[in-house]
N, C-alpha and C positions, 0 to 999 in steps of 0.2 A: 304709651310708648314714649321712650325718651328720645330726644333729638341727638344728632351727632355731636353738637356742641356740649350737651350735658354728659354724654358718655365719655368724651375726651376729658372734660374737667374732672369727672369722677375717677378717671384713670390717672390723674395727676399730670396731664399734659398741659403746659402753659399756653392755652389757646386764647386768642383774642376774638376771632370770629370763626364760625363754621356753618356752612349751609348744608342742608340735607342732601344736596347733589355732590358733596365732597370737596367743596372749595374751602380751604382752611388757611387762616393766617395765625401765626404764633406771636407771643409776646417777646420771645427771645429764641436764640438757637437752642435746640433740644439736646439734652445729654443722652447717653446711650440708653438708659432705662426709659426715659420719656419717648425716645424714638421708637423703641421696641413696643411700648404701650400704644403709640400712635398706629404703628403697622398692624398690631394685633386687632385693633378696632377697624381699621380701613380694609385690611385683608386678613380675616381671622385664619390662624394656622390650622392645618388639617390635623386629624388625630395622629397620623404618622409623624408629623413635624413636632407636635406636642410631646410625643413619646421620646423623640430624639432629644429635645430640649431638657426634658425631665431626666433622662439618662445622663446627659452631660452635666447637669446641675448636681445630680446625686453623686457623680464621680468624685467631686471635690470633697464632699461630706465623707464618702467612703475612704478616701485617701487620708483624711484627717483622723479617721477612726483607727487607723493602723498605728497602734500605740508605740511600737518599737521603731517605726520608720517615718512617721508623719513629719516630724520636725527636726530630725537629727541631721547633722552634717556628715560628710564622708569620713571625717576624722572620728566623729562619734561612732559611726557604724564600724569602722575598723577597730577602734578601742573596745567596743562591745564584743566583737568577734574574738579579739585577743584575750580579753578577760574571761569570757564565758565558754570559749571553745578551745582555742590554741593553747592557752596556759594550762587549763586543767588536763588536756591530753598530754602535754609535755611533762607535767607533774606526775601523772600516772606512769608514763614511760620511764621517768627517772627513778621512781620508787619501786618499780617492778623488781621483784627479787629473782635471783637465779633459780631458786627452788621454790615452787609454789605449794602451799598447803591448800586444803579445801577452804579454810577460813580466809586466807589471803587472796585466793582466786575469787571468792565471793565478793570481797571488798573491791577488787579491781573491776569485776563485772558490774557491780552496782554503780561505781564511779562512771564507767563508760555509759551505762544506761542513763545516768543523770545528764551527761554531756549530750547524748543522743536526744534526750527530751528537750534540752535547750535548743539543739539544732532544729528539731521539729517545730518549735515555736517560731524560730527565725524563718523557716521555710513557709510556714503558714502565713506569717505576716507579709513576707515577700510576695506570696501568691496574691494576697489581698491587694497589695500595692500595684502589682502588675495589672490586675483586673481593673482597678480604679484608673490607672493610666490609659489602658486600652479604651475604657468607656469615655474618658475625656478626649482622647485623641480621635477615636472613631465612634462617635455616639450613634451613628446610623448603621452599624453592623447588625445583621439579623441576630436574634436571640438564640437561634439553634443552627 
């Protein structure tokens, strides 16, 4: 069985002395990670608390995985919407003929379907981002 001193050292806590009854002196002021390691050893977190921490930590990873939104600015997002949704719709509206043939109708419908596909990708990515933000903001929400 390891001593408290050995467990703290193994966890990276800059400990000078530690008695098995819990009296600890440190070499310096602890940073956040060291403080968390110390508390994890002194008062191990419950399974529920670990699940909350894991969900909160995973939220950032999930947000970064949202390729279209993870690192874009508001200007980037607006430009993307203009380029991929607004401009193509305006272009189709402008090119719409007064009299449509079956072939020209097909072209318009395919263009609109492409735009809708782009909108679906945007909504999918937005949903992923909202879930990541929810998990980061309220990691202790129940799963169901």
